[in-house]
N, C-alpha and C positions, 0 to 999 in steps of 0.2 A: 422508576429509577430515582435514586437519591442524588439529585444534581445540585449545583450551586445556584440554580436559577431563582429559587424562592427563599434563599437564605441571605441575611445581611451579615457581612463579616467585619463590620466596623471595629477597629481596635485590635483585630486578630492578626497574628503572624501565620500566614498560610503557606504551607509547603506544597508546591505544585510540580508534579512530574510532567514535563513536556517532552515532545519529540523534536529536538533541534538537530537531528542527524541529517544535515543538509550537504549537498555537493558543492565543491569548490572548483573553479577553473585553474588553469596553469599559472595564472597571475595571483592566485590566492584570494580571489573574490568569490562570494557566494553566487553560484550560477542558477540556483532555483530556490527561492525563499518561500515556497508554498507552505511548508510545515511551520515556519515562523509566523507567516501571515494568518494561518488557521488557528494559531494559539492566541492571537491578539484579543478576540472577543472574551475569552476567559480571563486573561490578564487585566483587561480594561474593566470588566465587571467587578473584579475583586478590588482593584485600586479605586474604582469609583465608589465602592462601598466604604472605603476608608481603611482597607486592610493593607498591611505590608506583605509583599509577595516574595517568597524565596523559591527560585526556580532550580530544579534539578534536571539534568539532561545528559545524554551521552553523544559522542561523535566518533564514528568509525569503530574499529576493533583494536584498540591498543593491547599489546601483549606483554609488555615489559614489567607490568606491575608497578608503575610509577609514572611520573610526568613524561610525556612525549610531545614536544613542541608542535609536531604536525597535526596532533589531535586535540590541541587546546581549543577551548570554547571562547577564548578572548575575542577573536574576530566576530563571533556571533553576538557577544555582549555589546561590542561597539556598534554593530549593525542594528541591534534591537534598541539601543539608546536613541538612534535617529528615528526609528519608527514610533517610539513612545514619547519622543520629545522630552526626555529626561535622561540623566546619566544613570545607567544601570550599574549598580555596585557589583564589582567582580572580584572574586577571590580565587587564588590558585590552590586553595585548600578546601577540604570539605568538613574537616573535623578540627577540634582543638579550641582553646580559649579565645583565640583571635576571631575565629568564625562565629563562635557563640556571641561574642561581644558585638560584632557587626550586625548579626541578626537581631539582637536585643535592642540595638540602637537605631534600627530602621524606623523611619517616620511613616505616618499614615500615607498611603499612596505610593510609597517608594518600592522599587523593584531591585532584587539582587539575584545574580546568577552564580551558582556554584560551578567550580571547574568540573571537567569531564568526569562523571561518576564512575566510568569504567577504568579510570586510572587505579582504582582500588579493586583487587581481585575478589574481595568480599561481595561486591555488587552482583556479579554474575552467579555467585554461589548461593545467593539469597540469604546471606548470613544474618542471623537474628540480632547479634550484638551490634553489628554495623548498622542495621536498620533502626535499632533503638537509639543509637547515637544521632542518626539523622532525624528521627522523630522528635528528639529533645529540642530541636531547633525551632519547632513551630507549635501552634495551638490546634491546627486543623490540617488535614491532608486532602489534596485534590489530585486525582489521576486524569490527565488530559493527553496522555501519550498513547493513542490507539496503535500507532506503528510499533510500539514495544509491548503491547498488551498480551502478546502470546509468550512473553518471557517471564518466567517465575524468578525474577531478580529482586534484590533487596528494596530498590526504590519503586518498583512497579507492582509488587505484591506483598512481600513480607512486612513492609512498613505499615500497611493498613491495619494490622492487628493492634497497633499501639494507639489507634484512634477509633475505638469501638463506637463512639457516638458522633465523631466529627470527621468522617471520611465521605468524600463525594466524587461524583463524576463531573469533569469539566464540560463546557459547552461543546467542544469538539468531540469528545467521547460520546456525549449524549446524541449528537447528530449522527455519528457513525453507527452506533448501536440501533437507533431508531430506523435509519434507512436500510440497514442490513436485515433487520427483523421484517421490515416491510417487504423487502426483496424475497426473503425466504418463506414468510408465513402469511403475507397479506397482499399478494400480487394479483394483478389482473392477467387474464390469458388472452391471446397466446403469449407465453413466456419464452423468449429466445435467449440462449446463452451463446455468446461468441467467444470461443476459447482458442488462443494462439500460444505462441511461445515455442521454444526449441525442443523441449522433451516431454514425452508422456509421463516419465517417472516423477516429474515435479508437480503433475496435475492429476494424478490418479484419484486422490481423495476428493477433489472438487468435482471431477467428472462423474464419479460414482454418486456423489450427493446430488448433483444436478439432474441425473437420470430419474430421480424421484419427484422432481418438481417442474422440470422444463418440458416444453412442447417441442422445441427445436434446439438441437445442439449443433452449432456451426463450428467446424474445425479449420484452423489455419496454422501458419507458422511451420517450423521444422518438424513438429510432432506429426504432421499429416503423412510424412513419408513412412513412418512406422505402420500407420493404418494401411497405406498403399501396399506395402510389402506383405502385410497380413492378408491382403486380398489377392496376392499372387502377382502383383505388378513389379516391374523393375524400377529402381530409384536412382540408378547411376551413383554419383558421388554424394548424393544428398545425405544430410544428417539422418541417421536411422538407428534406433535402439533395438538391435536384434534380440536382446534378452527381454524385450517388452512386446514381442509379437503376440504371445498368448494373451497378454493383458489387453492389447488392441482388439483381438478377436472376441474376448470376453465382454468388453465394453460395447462392441457392435451388437453382440447377441442380446445383451441386457436392454439396449436401446430398442431393439426390435420387439422384445417381449413386453416392454413397458409402453410401447406405442409412441416412443420419442423418435422424431424424424432427425436422423443424424446426417449432416451434410459434409461431404468431403469435396475439395476443389475439383472441378471438371478439367481444369487446365492449369498450366504453370508457366512462368517465365524462368528459363534456366540459363545458367552461365557456365563457361568453361574454366572459370577461376572465381574465387571468393574476393572479387574486386569490382569497383565501380567502372574500371576500364576494360573489364572482361568482354569477350564476345557473348552475345545472347541470342536466344531463339525462343519462339513460342511453341510450346508442346501442347497440342489440343487434347491429348490423352494423358494418362498417368504413367506411361512407359518412358522413362527417362534414360537415354543412352549412357554408356560408360564415358567417363571424362566430363560429364555435365552434372550440375547440381541445381536444385530448385532454390530460387531466390525470392519469388513472390507468387501470389495467385494470379491467374490469367483473366482476360476480359470476360469470358463466359462466367467464371466463378464470381467475379465482381458483380455482374448483373444479377445472378441467382441470389447471392448473399444480400445484396441491397434490397431486393424484393422481399426476402424473408424478414429482414429487419424492419422495413417500412410497414409491414403488415402485422407488427407485434405491438402489444400493449405494455409489456415489461421486457427490458433488455439489460443483460449483464454483459459487459465486455471486459475480458481479461486476456491480454496478450496480443501482439501484433500479427499481421497476416504474412509478413515476409521480413526481409532484412531492411527495415524501414530507415535505419541509420544511414543507408546509402540512398541518395535521392532517386537513383534509377530504379530502385526496387521498393519504393514507398507508395506506389499507386494503390495497391490493394488495401493497405492500412489506412491511407487517407480516404479511400472510398467508404470504408466502414465508419470512420469518424463522421463523415458527411451524412451517411445514412442514419446513424444513431442520433445526430443532431436534428435531422429532418423529422424523424419519428417522434422525437421529444416535443418538437414544435407542434406536432399533430395531436399531442396529448399522452404519449407513452411515458412511462417512468423508466429512466435510464440510469444505470450505475456503472461507473468506470473504476477499475482497480488494478493494481499492479504497476510497478514503476514504468515499464515500457509503454503500457497503454496510456498512462497519465501523460507521459512525455509526448506521445503521438497525438493525443487529443489537444494538447496545448500547441504543439507545433503546427497542427492543421488549422488552428484558429477557431475551433468549435468548443473550447472549454466552457465558455459561458452559456452554451446552448444545450447543455445536458443537465439532468436532474441532480446528480450527485457524483462527486469524485472522491474516492477514498484516499486517505493519507497513509494507509497501511497496506503493504504488499502481502507479506507472510501472514500478518494478523488477519487480514480480510479473508485470505484463502482458508485459514484454519477455522474462522468463524463460519464460513459457508460450508465447510466440511462437517459442521455440527460439533466441533470440539469446544470444550470449555476453556476460555482464555483466562489465565491466572490473574491478569490485571483487572478483568471485569469481575471475576468471582470474589476477589479480595474486597471489593467495594460492596458487593451484594450480600456477602455473608454477614 
């Protein structure tokens, strides 16, 4: 990989695409700064070399084609200033003579953050002229935004063509690609994939890909009810994709043909309303009565899943086991987090990906006890599906 690691950027103006698409609470404060923290090693390496750094990022999905205060990166610039112990230069423009002047007058070690790049419709269109104008602001280009690497946008892919000799992966991107390659191509067995989430439809690609490399496929979350129904069970009011019954049957058949052990929960915690105050009961079988819906995996399933994880050498976890946002229904997800952490301490390689899984591992207190946490949800899934990510391809070409 062509990374920044072994290059000295002293005296260079370096354009860096970062992923600062962070969540905010109701008071307007950043509620999870993981993506900012993970970008710091790249920023610090470049400023330590004596480069001036021009950061490009997006926040949310603005749709008006211009400035929208709620999506401004100004609060991020202020937050980053504190982390870097220097005032980060911020501009509410991306292009024009004022921005060019600011970029040209940056001193060695100084950092600048451009306003939300998605305020310009040309960004998501991958517009070449727009990318060229951005490219003119710097001497080198670094992509460190794995979370946006699956987007063929101007700042994540198109821009790289204007730096044929001076385009690099940042340290975050390097870490993501190396860990995911290890997961897919250089893993120890047994390899267990724990896949949760609400719908099969959003995980078809990764499930089919994992059937080619995993030894165990552990299913949780709302998607399990589509599998249950495919097996002829009743699922009550539980989330179920009736149009994916055939898909579920096909996945189970492929697992059997490939010798992959597919685990479905033996039991469920069900509720008579989608609420933390709902009445609940323990259903030891998969037959859920009408008026009730599955909210978490049950005790037997927790034990089975824990045993499978603890006996694994490689573990991928993507998606919660239940409605973990409600504390009453977080036990299954927390049990998986604990099992993955314990397996890692025993020598397993563990990878966590997907927004909900990352939130769950952090809330459970085990985030520092796993091998690797991906900063990209959709990008990680597409990488594991075997797709070529435009943001990676643009640097490698």
